[in-house]
C-alpha positions as CSV (number, residue, x, y, z in Angstrom):
1,X,60.0,-73.9,10.4
2,X,56.8,-74.5,12.5
3,X,58.8,-76.1,15.3
4,X,62.2,-75.7,16.8
5,X,62.3,-79.2,18.5
6,X,61.2,-82.6,17.2
7,X,60.9,-85.3,19.9
8,X,61.0,-88.8,18.5
9,X,59.9,-92.0,20.1
10,X,62.4,-94.8,19.3
11,X,60.7,-98.2,19.0
12,X,58.6,-98.6,15.9
13,X,59.0,-94.9,15.1
14,X,62.7,-94.7,14.1
15,X,63.7,-98.3,14.9
16,X,62.1,-101.4,13.4
17,X,61.6,-102.9,16.9
18,X,59.2,-105.7,15.8
19,X,61.8,-107.3,13.5
20,X,64.6,-106.9,16.0
21,X,62.5,-108.3,18.8
22,X,61.4,-111.4,16.8
23,X,65.0,-112.1,15.9
24,X,66.2,-111.6,19.4
25,X,63.6,-113.9,20.8
26,X,64.5,-116.4,18.1
27,X,68.1,-116.4,19.2
28,X,66.9,-116.9,22.8
29,X,64.7,-119.8,21.9
30,X,67.6,-121.4,20.0
31,X,70.0,-120.9,22.9
32,X,67.5,-122.4,25.4
33,X,66.6,-125.3,23.0
34,X,62.9,-124.5,23.3
35,X,60.4,-126.0,20.8
36,X,56.8,-125.4,20.2
37,X,54.3,-123.4,18.1
38,X,53.5,-119.7,18.4
39,X,56.2,-119.2,21.1
40,X,56.8,-115.6,20.0
41,X,53.1,-114.7,19.9
42,X,52.7,-116.0,23.5
43,X,55.7,-114.1,24.6
44,X,54.4,-110.9,23.0
45,X,51.1,-111.3,24.9
46,X,53.1,-111.4,28.2
47,X,55.3,-108.6,27.1
48,X,52.5,-106.3,26.1
49,X,50.7,-106.9,29.4
50,X,53.8,-105.9,31.3
51,X,54.5,-102.7,29.2
52,X,50.8,-101.7,29.8
53,X,51.3,-102.2,33.5
54,X,54.5,-100.1,33.3
55,X,52.7,-97.2,31.5
56,X,49.9,-97.4,34.0
57,X,52.4,-97.2,36.9
58,X,51.5,-100.7,38.2
59,X,55.1,-102.1,37.9
60,X,58.5,-100.5,37.4
61,X,61.2,-101.2,34.8
62,X,63.0,-103.6,37.2
63,X,59.9,-105.7,37.7
64,X,59.1,-105.7,33.9
65,X,62.5,-107.2,33.2
66,X,61.7,-110.4,35.1
67,X,57.9,-110.5,34.9
68,X,57.5,-110.7,31.1
69,X,59.7,-113.8,30.8
70,X,58.5,-115.3,34.1
71,X,54.9,-115.1,32.7
72,X,56.0,-116.7,29.5
73,X,58.0,-119.5,31.1
74,X,55.1,-120.2,33.5
75,X,52.8,-120.9,30.5
76,X,55.0,-123.9,29.6
77,X,56.0,-124.9,33.2
78,X,59.6,-124.0,32.5
79,X,62.0,-123.5,35.4
80,X,64.3,-121.0,33.7
81,X,65.8,-117.9,35.3
82,X,63.7,-115.0,33.9
83,X,66.3,-112.2,34.5
84,X,69.1,-114.2,32.7
85,X,66.8,-114.8,29.8
86,X,65.9,-111.1,29.7
87,X,69.6,-110.1,29.7
88,X,70.3,-112.3,26.7
89,X,67.2,-111.0,24.9
90,X,68.2,-107.4,25.4
91,X,71.7,-108.0,24.2
92,X,70.2,-109.6,21.0
93,X,68.0,-106.5,20.5
94,X,71.1,-104.4,20.2
95,X,72.8,-106.9,17.9
96,X,69.7,-107.0,15.6
97,X,69.0,-103.2,15.7
98,X,67.9,-101.7,12.4
99,X,66.2,-98.5,11.4
100,X,62.8,-98.1,9.7
101,X,63.3,-97.3,6.0
102,X,63.7,-93.6,5.6
103,X,64.6,-92.9,9.2
104,X,68.3,-92.2,8.6
105,X,67.6,-89.8,5.7
106,X,64.9,-88.0,7.7
107,X,67.2,-87.4,10.7
108,X,70.0,-86.3,8.4
109,X,67.7,-83.9,6.6
110,X,66.3,-82.4,9.8
111,X,69.8,-81.9,11.2
112,X,70.8,-80.1,8.0
113,X,67.7,-77.9,8.4
114,X,68.9,-77.0,11.9
115,X,66.0,-78.6,13.8
116,X,66.9,-79.7,17.4
117,X,66.0,-83.3,18.0
118,X,65.4,-85.5,20.9
119,X,64.8,-89.2,21.6
120,X,62.1,-89.8,24.2
121,X,61.7,-93.5,24.9
122,X,60.1,-95.9,27.4
123,X,62.7,-98.5,26.5
124,X,65.3,-100.1,28.8
125,X,68.7,-98.6,29.4
126,X,70.6,-101.7,28.2
127,X,69.2,-101.2,24.7
128,X,68.4,-97.6,24.0
129,X,71.8,-95.7,24.0
130,X,73.8,-98.7,22.7
131,X,71.4,-99.1,19.8
132,X,71.7,-95.5,18.8
133,X,75.4,-95.8,18.8
134,X,75.3,-99.0,16.8
135,X,73.4,-97.4,14.0
136,X,75.6,-94.3,14.3
137,X,72.8,-91.8,15.1
138,X,73.6,-91.0,18.7
139,X,75.3,-87.7,18.0
140,X,72.4,-86.4,15.9
141,X,70.2,-85.9,19.0
142,X,70.5,-83.0,21.3
143,X,68.5,-84.7,24.1
144,X,68.0,-88.4,24.9
145,X,65.7,-89.3,27.7
146,X,65.2,-93.0,28.6
147,X,62.5,-93.8,31.1
148,X,64.5,-96.6,32.7
149,X,67.2,-94.1,33.6
150,X,64.9,-91.5,35.3
151,X,62.2,-93.7,36.9
152,X,59.2,-92.2,35.0
153,X,57.6,-93.4,31.8
154,X,55.5,-91.7,29.1
155,X,52.7,-90.6,29.4
156,X,53.7,-89.4,33.0
157,X,54.1,-85.6,33.0
158,X,57.3,-86.1,35.1
159,X,58.9,-87.8,32.1
160,X,58.2,-84.7,30.1
161,X,59.4,-82.5,32.9
162,X,62.8,-84.2,32.6
163,X,62.7,-83.8,28.8
164,X,62.1,-80.0,29.1
165,X,64.7,-79.7,31.8
166,X,67.3,-81.2,29.5
167,X,66.1,-79.1,26.5
168,X,66.7,-75.9,28.4
169,X,64.6,-72.9,27.3
170,X,62.0,-74.4,24.9
171,X,58.5,-73.1,24.1
172,X,55.9,-75.7,24.2
173,X,54.2,-74.4,21.0
174,X,57.5,-74.9,19.2
175,X,57.9,-78.6,20.1
176,X,56.3,-81.6,18.4
177,X,56.2,-85.2,19.6
178,X,56.4,-88.0,16.9
179,X,55.5,-91.5,17.9
180,X,53.6,-94.7,17.1
181,X,51.9,-95.1,20.5
182,X,48.6,-93.4,21.1
183,X,48.8,-94.4,24.8
184,X,52.3,-93.1,25.6
185,X,53.5,-90.7,22.9
186,X,50.2,-89.1,21.8
187,X,48.6,-89.1,25.2
188,X,51.8,-87.9,26.9
189,X,52.4,-85.1,24.4
190,X,48.8,-84.0,24.5
191,X,48.6,-83.9,28.3
192,X,51.7,-81.8,28.4
193,X,50.4,-79.3,25.9
194,X,52.5,-80.3,23.0
195,X,51.6,-80.9,19.4
196,X,51.6,-84.6,18.5
197,X,52.2,-86.5,15.3
198,X,51.1,-90.1,15.1
199,X,53.2,-92.3,13.0
200,X,50.7,-94.9,11.8
201,X,52.1,-96.9,8.9
202,X,49.6,-99.7,9.3
203,X,46.6,-97.4,9.1
204,X,45.3,-98.6,12.5
205,X,42.0,-97.2,13.8
206,X,42.2,-94.8,16.7
207,X,39.8,-96.2,19.3
208,X,41.1,-94.0,22.1
209,X,40.4,-90.5,23.4
210,X,43.9,-89.4,22.4
211,X,43.8,-87.2,19.3
212,X,47.0,-86.3,17.4
213,X,47.4,-83.1,15.6
214,X,48.7,-84.9,12.5
215,X,48.7,-88.5,11.3
216,X,51.5,-89.8,9.0
217,X,51.8,-93.2,7.4
218,X,55.4,-92.7,6.1
219,X,58.3,-91.0,7.8
220,X,58.9,-88.9,4.7
221,X,55.6,-87.2,5.2
222,X,56.8,-85.6,8.4
223,X,58.8,-82.8,6.8
224,X,55.8,-81.2,5.2
225,X,54.1,-80.9,8.7
226,X,56.9,-79.3,10.6
């Protein structure tokens, strides 16, 4: 074993967030009787803007909840309560939770091999823990740190301070971060002195300064690098 601890991002690393999000948004649109073309794509533009602002420290999680839907509704001149829409959407994210193929077997195999594992996520508290319970993986993780619960988001070093506080006595050179985001997972892990493994199933180009130690395109590849 090269590492004692494997710290996983959640969205689009273990969970198929894109599918769940599109379904959750579809349920919201149906509930609100909204019509139009490319609604989800427009929402995603607003959503990505807000998450980037969160990672940059411009807004906090509370502001994100309202702002992403307020921006979306403003595009269409809609007078709909953004926080109520956000609450409905988050509930539907949990309802539509599903794992990326191979994630459940990977976690089971690592647990059998006696790795310690953590979830480190920038997600919102209404979704993260309920979703882990829904797919029956909650008890597999020794540490779960949710940015919305602690007030700091990846790549902020204070987020990782909390992770290591919860982990107890862990050596940095025995810890690996696995995630799909170069700007939060890889940058955050690199800055904290941890090895990083970029999960890149779509073979995206890395146009950032953040360099992972390893790149994998399939979750099954992870075992040969740890």
